C-alpha positions as CSV (number, residue, x, y, z in Angstrom):
1,M,19.6,30.5,-9.2
2,E,21.3,32.8,-11.2
3,I,19.3,35.5,-13.0
4,Y,20.8,38.6,-14.7
5,G,24.3,37.9,-13.0
6,K,23.1,37.6,-9.6
7,K,22.0,34.4,-7.4
8,Y,18.5,34.4,-5.9
9,A,16.7,32.2,-3.8
10,T,13.4,30.9,-5.1
11,D,11.3,33.2,-2.4
12,E,13.4,36.2,-3.4
13,L,12.4,36.1,-6.8
14,R,8.8,35.3,-6.3
15,R,8.8,38.4,-3.8
16,R,10.0,40.8,-6.7
17,V,7.6,39.7,-9.5
18,G,3.5,39.4,-9.8
19,N,4.0,37.0,-12.5
20,M,6.7,34.4,-13.2
21,D,6.4,35.4,-17.0
22,Q,8.2,38.7,-16.2
23,I,11.3,36.7,-16.2
24,A,10.5,33.3,-17.9
25,G,7.5,31.3,-19.2
26,V,5.7,29.9,-22.2
27,R,3.3,31.7,-24.2
28,T,1.0,29.9,-26.7
29,V,0.0,31.8,-30.0
30,Q,-1.6,31.2,-33.6
31,L,0.7,32.2,-36.4
32,D,-1.5,34.3,-38.7
33,D,0.3,35.5,-41.6
34,G,0.0,33.9,-45.3
35,N,0.4,30.2,-45.3
36,E,1.6,29.8,-41.9
37,R,-2.0,30.4,-40.8
38,P,-3.5,28.8,-38.6
39,T,-0.4,27.2,-37.0
40,R,-0.3,27.2,-33.3
41,A,3.1,27.8,-31.5
42,A,4.6,28.0,-28.1
43,I,7.4,30.5,-27.2
44,L,9.7,29.9,-24.5
45,H,12.1,32.3,-22.7
46,T,14.3,31.4,-19.7
47,G,15.4,35.0,-18.4
48,N,18.7,34.0,-19.4
49,G,19.0,34.8,-23.3
50,L,17.4,31.8,-24.5
51,E,14.5,31.9,-26.5
52,L,12.8,29.2,-28.9
53,T,9.6,28.9,-30.9
54,V,7.9,25.3,-30.8
55,L,5.4,24.9,-33.8
56,L,2.6,22.8,-32.2
57,D,1.2,21.8,-35.3
58,R,4.5,21.0,-36.8
59,C,5.7,18.0,-34.8
60,L,6.7,20.3,-32.0
61,D,9.7,21.2,-34.1
62,I,11.9,24.0,-33.3
63,A,11.2,26.8,-35.9
64,S,13.7,29.3,-34.3
65,A,15.9,29.4,-31.4
66,S,18.3,32.2,-30.1
67,F,20.6,33.2,-27.4
68,N,21.0,36.9,-26.5
69,G,19.4,37.9,-29.9
70,R,21.7,35.8,-32.0
71,A,20.0,33.2,-34.2
72,M,21.0,29.6,-33.6
73,G,19.2,28.0,-36.3
74,W,18.8,28.5,-39.9
75,R,15.6,30.0,-41.3
76,S,14.6,29.0,-45.1
77,A,12.8,31.2,-47.5
78,T,9.5,29.3,-46.8
79,G,9.2,30.5,-43.6
80,D,6.8,28.8,-41.2
81,V,4.2,26.8,-43.2
82,A,0.9,25.2,-42.0
83,P,0.5,21.3,-42.4
84,Q,-2.3,21.4,-44.7
85,Y,0.0,22.9,-47.3
86,F,2.3,19.9,-47.0
87,E,3.1,18.3,-50.4
88,A,4.1,14.6,-49.9
89,E,5.1,13.7,-53.2
90,G,8.7,13.4,-54.5
91,I,10.9,16.2,-53.2
92,R,8.1,18.6,-52.5
93,W,8.4,18.4,-48.9
94,L,11.0,21.0,-49.4
95,R,8.0,23.6,-50.2
96,S,7.1,23.5,-46.5
97,Y,10.8,23.0,-45.0
98,F,11.3,26.0,-42.8
99,G,14.6,24.7,-41.7
100,G,14.4,25.9,-38.3
101,L,16.9,24.6,-35.6
102,V,15.1,21.4,-35.6
103,T,12.9,19.5,-38.2
104,T,11.8,15.8,-37.5
105,C,12.4,13.3,-40.3
106,G,10.6,9.9,-40.5
107,L,8.8,7.8,-39.2
108,T,8.6,5.2,-41.7
109,H,10.6,7.2,-44.3
110,V,13.9,9.0,-44.4
111,G,16.1,10.5,-47.2
112,A,15.4,10.1,-51.1
113,P,12.0,9.5,-52.2
114,R,10.6,6.5,-53.8
115,P,8.6,6.5,-57.1
116,E,5.3,5.2,-55.3
117,S,5.6,8.1,-52.6
118,A,2.1,9.2,-53.3
119,L,0.5,6.3,-52.1
120,L,2.8,4.9,-49.4
121,G,4.1,8.5,-48.1
122,N,7.6,7.7,-49.1
123,G,8.3,11.2,-50.2
124,L,11.5,13.1,-49.2
125,H,12.2,12.7,-45.4
126,G,8.7,11.4,-44.7
127,R,5.6,12.9,-42.9
128,I,5.9,13.2,-39.3
129,G,7.4,16.7,-39.6
130,N,4.2,17.9,-41.0
131,S,1.8,16.3,-38.1
132,P,0.0,18.3,-35.6
133,A,0.3,17.4,-32.0
134,R,-2.5,16.3,-30.0
135,N,-2.8,16.2,-26.0
136,I,-0.7,19.4,-25.7
137,Q,0.5,19.9,-22.2
138,V,2.0,23.2,-21.3
139,V,4.0,23.3,-17.9
140,Q,5.4,26.5,-16.2
141,E,5.7,25.9,-12.5
142,W,8.1,25.3,-9.8
143,Q,9.5,21.8,-9.2
144,G,11.5,22.1,-5.9
145,R,13.9,24.9,-6.7
146,D,13.5,24.8,-10.5
147,Y,11.1,26.8,-12.3
148,V,10.4,24.3,-15.4
149,L,9.3,25.3,-18.5
150,S,7.8,22.6,-21.1
151,V,5.6,21.8,-23.9
152,T,4.3,18.1,-24.6
153,G,2.5,16.7,-27.4
154,T,2.0,13.3,-29.3
155,M,2.0,12.9,-33.1
156,R,0.7,9.9,-34.8
157,E,1.9,8.3,-38.1
158,T,-0.8,5.7,-39.1
159,V,-2.6,4.4,-42.2
160,V,-5.4,1.8,-42.6
161,F,-3.8,-1.7,-43.1
162,G,-0.3,-0.2,-42.2
163,E,1.8,1.3,-39.5
164,N,0.5,2.7,-36.2
165,L,3.2,4.7,-34.8
166,T,3.1,7.6,-32.1
167,L,5.9,10.1,-31.3
168,K,5.4,11.9,-27.9
169,R,7.7,14.7,-27.5
170,T,8.6,17.0,-24.6
171,V,10.5,20.2,-25.5
172,S,11.9,21.7,-22.0
173,T,14.0,24.2,-20.2
174,K,14.1,26.1,-16.9
175,L,14.3,29.2,-15.6
176,G,17.7,30.8,-15.7
177,E,19.0,28.2,-18.3
178,R,20.8,28.7,-21.8
179,R,20.0,25.0,-22.7
180,F,17.0,23.1,-23.7
181,W,16.2,19.5,-24.4
182,I,13.9,17.4,-26.7
183,K,12.7,14.0,-25.4
184,D,10.9,11.9,-27.7
185,T,9.4,8.4,-27.4
186,V,8.4,6.5,-30.5
187,T,5.8,3.8,-29.8
188,N,4.4,1.1,-32.0
189,E,0.8,1.2,-31.2
190,G,-0.2,-1.5,-33.8
191,F,-0.1,-5.3,-33.5
192,N,2.4,-6.0,-36.0
193,K,6.3,-5.7,-36.0
194,T,7.1,-2.2,-37.7
195,K,10.2,-0.9,-39.3
196,Y,10.8,2.8,-38.6
197,M,13.2,5.5,-39.5
198,L,14.2,8.5,-37.4
199,L,16.4,11.6,-38.2
200,Y,16.8,14.9,-36.5
201,H,17.4,17.5,-39.0
202,C,19.3,20.3,-36.7
203,N,20.0,23.0,-39.2
204,I,22.7,25.6,-37.6
205,G,22.8,29.2,-39.3
206,W,24.7,32.2,-39.4
207,P,26.4,33.9,-37.4
208,A,27.5,30.5,-35.9
209,V,27.8,29.5,-39.8
210,D,30.0,31.9,-41.6
211,A,33.5,31.9,-43.5
212,G,36.2,30.6,-41.4
213,S,33.9,28.9,-38.9
214,E,34.5,25.3,-38.3
215,L,32.7,21.9,-37.3
216,I,34.1,20.4,-34.2
217,T,33.1,16.8,-33.9
218,P,34.5,13.5,-32.3
219,S,34.7,11.8,-35.7
220,R,36.5,8.6,-35.9
221,Y,35.9,8.3,-39.8
222,V,34.1,10.4,-42.0
223,A,32.7,9.1,-45.6
224,P,31.4,11.0,-48.4
225,R,27.8,10.3,-49.5
226,D,28.1,10.5,-53.1
227,A,30.6,11.9,-55.9
228,E,29.8,15.7,-55.2
229,A,31.0,15.0,-51.5
230,V,34.1,13.4,-52.7
231,D,35.3,16.8,-54.1
232,G,36.7,18.7,-51.1
233,K,36.2,16.1,-48.7
234,E,39.1,16.8,-46.6
235,N,37.5,20.2,-45.9
236,W,34.4,18.8,-44.5
237,Y,34.9,20.5,-41.3
238,K,35.5,23.9,-42.9
239,L,33.0,26.5,-43.9
240,D,32.9,28.9,-46.9
241,P,31.1,32.3,-47.6
242,P,27.7,31.9,-49.4
243,T,28.6,30.5,-52.7
244,H,26.7,30.8,-55.7
245,K,25.2,27.7,-57.1
246,Y,26.8,25.6,-54.5
247,K,25.7,22.0,-54.6
248,E,25.2,20.3,-51.3
249,K,27.7,17.9,-49.7
250,C,26.7,15.0,-47.3
251,Y,29.2,13.0,-45.0
252,Y,28.6,10.0,-42.8
253,H,30.6,10.3,-39.4
254,D,31.4,7.5,-37.1
255,M,31.4,9.1,-33.9
256,A,33.5,8.4,-30.8
257,A,31.0,8.6,-27.7
258,D,31.7,9.1,-24.0
259,R,31.3,6.1,-21.7
260,D,27.6,6.7,-21.6
261,G,27.1,7.1,-25.2
262,T,26.8,10.9,-25.1
263,V,28.3,12.7,-28.5
264,T,28.7,16.4,-28.8
265,A,28.9,18.1,-32.1
266,A,29.3,21.9,-32.6
267,I,30.0,24.6,-35.1
268,V,31.9,27.7,-33.9
269,N,32.9,30.9,-35.8
270,G,36.3,32.2,-35.5
271,G,35.7,35.3,-33.4
272,F,36.8,34.1,-29.9
273,G,39.4,36.2,-28.4
274,K,38.9,39.1,-31.0
275,G,36.5,41.1,-28.9
276,E,34.0,40.8,-26.5
277,G,31.0,39.1,-27.8
278,E,32.3,38.4,-31.3
279,G,32.6,34.6,-30.9
280,F,29.5,32.4,-31.3
281,G,28.7,28.7,-31.8
282,V,26.0,26.1,-31.2
283,Y,26.4,22.5,-30.0
284,V,24.2,19.2,-30.2
285,K,24.3,16.8,-27.8
286,Y,22.7,13.3,-28.3
287,N,23.2,9.5,-27.2
288,K,24.9,7.3,-29.8
289,K,23.3,4.4,-28.2
290,E,19.9,5.8,-29.2
291,L,20.9,7.3,-32.6
292,P,24.0,5.1,-33.8
293,R,24.4,7.4,-37.2
294,F,25.1,10.9,-37.8
295,V,25.0,12.8,-41.3
296,E,26.7,16.1,-42.0
297,W,24.6,18.3,-44.5
298,K,27.0,21.1,-45.9
299,Q,24.9,23.5,-47.7
300,M,27.1,26.8,-48.5
301,G,24.6,28.2,-51.0
302,E,23.4,31.8,-50.9
303,Q,20.3,32.0,-48.7
304,D,20.3,28.2,-48.4
305,Y,23.3,28.8,-45.9
306,T,23.3,26.0,-43.3
307,V,25.1,23.0,-41.8
308,G,22.9,20.2,-40.6
309,F,23.8,18.0,-37.9
310,E,21.9,14.9,-38.4
311,P,21.7,12.4,-35.5
312,C,19.7,9.4,-36.8
313,N,19.2,5.7,-36.7
314,C,19.2,5.4,-40.6
315,G,20.9,6.7,-43.8
316,V,19.8,9.4,-46.1
317,E,19.5,7.6,-49.4
318,G,16.0,6.4,-48.7
319,R,14.3,3.4,-47.2
320,Q,15.0,0.9,-49.7
321,I,18.8,1.3,-49.7
322,D,18.6,0.7,-45.8
323,E,16.2,-2.3,-46.3
324,D,18.4,-3.9,-48.8
325,Q,21.4,-3.5,-46.6
326,G,19.5,-4.9,-43.7
327,L,19.9,-1.6,-41.6
328,L,16.1,-0.7,-40.8
329,H,15.2,-0.6,-37.1
330,S,12.0,-2.3,-36.2
331,L,9.5,-2.0,-33.0
332,K,7.7,-4.9,-31.8
333,P,4.0,-4.4,-31.1
334,G,3.7,-2.1,-27.9
335,E,7.4,-1.5,-28.1
336,S,8.7,2.1,-27.4
337,K,12.3,3.6,-27.9
338,S,13.2,6.8,-26.5
339,F,15.6,9.6,-27.8
340,T,17.1,12.8,-25.8
341,L,18.6,15.5,-27.4
342,E,20.3,18.7,-25.8
343,F,20.9,22.1,-27.6
344,G,22.8,25.3,-26.6
345,P,25.0,28.1,-27.5
346,I,28.7,28.4,-27.3
347,T,29.8,31.9,-26.1
348,D,33.3,31.2,-24.1
349,G,36.4,30.4,-25.8
350,K,37.4,27.7,-22.9
351,E,34.3,25.7,-24.4
352,V,35.9,25.7,-27.7
353,Q,39.2,24.6,-26.5
354,A,37.6,21.6,-24.7
355,L,35.7,20.4,-27.6
356,R,38.8,20.8,-29.6
357,A,40.9,18.9,-27.2
358,A,38.3,15.9,-27.3
359,R,38.6,16.2,-31.1
360,E,42.2,15.9,-31.2
361,K,42.3,13.1,-28.5
362,V,39.8,11.1,-31.0
363,K,42.0,11.9,-34.2
364,T,44.9,10.6,-32.6
365,E,43.5,7.4,-31.5
366,F,42.1,6.9,-34.8
367,A,44.6,8.2,-36.9
368,A,44.8,5.6,-39.5
369,S,41.1,6.0,-40.3
370,Y,41.7,9.7,-40.9
371,K,44.5,8.9,-43.3
372,E,42.4,6.4,-45.2
373,F,39.5,8.8,-45.6
374,V,41.7,11.4,-47.3
375,K,43.3,8.7,-49.6
376,K,40.1,7.0,-50.7
377,P,38.6,8.3,-54.0
């Protein structure tokens, strides 16, 4: 494996350190300041510039991630908030929305709240992202030639006389890696067929997000969510500087997937080729067979300066809309569904060229759809 620009055999590394956490490891901590207390967290570092903080008491979501000191995700003004401060009603979910590189939304509701949210948990984006994990397992060990780093836990969303769903998650990476993976399994532990919604709120921030940065996605068709998004829809992929009183815009994307279902979406700045270390981007990779829909959340406001990549199995107008359109997914008693996402930085212009080439191929194949998108009111 390659560490610090040089290749080493397993024994060569082991002979050079007394404890592997000198190079890479997982450290569990408790956050202890203000309303983040007493949230448990795990901090993973790979020895190759990647570091991420996983909140064990917040669905094992990714509170922060960085590569060589550069933030990959956006952090909101709330900071980390312990689950006991969660307010389920209406849009009060936003009071504990730390942003982060990943916030999980669901499992029985995603999107706009419903009036009865206080009773049924149908507030903005649901409850699962504020659920603490049980059965936490931390792994840092050699598995063959790989030194594996992972954190696993199980969250449950249940109510008497209602749903009984679990989400088992593993966040993993390896020594020398610059990527990490989220592997989830949602299971219906109850005895009734249960409808569920799942959305991964992947929030990319500065420095990948900046004036002149661009989204690179294999989009066959892009549709604005509402009238606000119609204005400037042709610039859905262009990013602005922080803008005073900017109103969010959301777009639904129909993605062209690889043969195995893989979709790669990225945000890159314009620094490549201008000087060493100036270019930076972040990508998210997921499988369209698992998550058939994708929403772009474009928020160019001051401090609220982020673009959300949102692979999902639902819309963001709320459960009732999907239900009325017959789009809700269901799990039979005992049934499970699995989902895998990959995240990583982009630091090489060649990576950007490959992503752009894939995008142009899709645009050529689906040129009629692009023209229709631009013409539609």
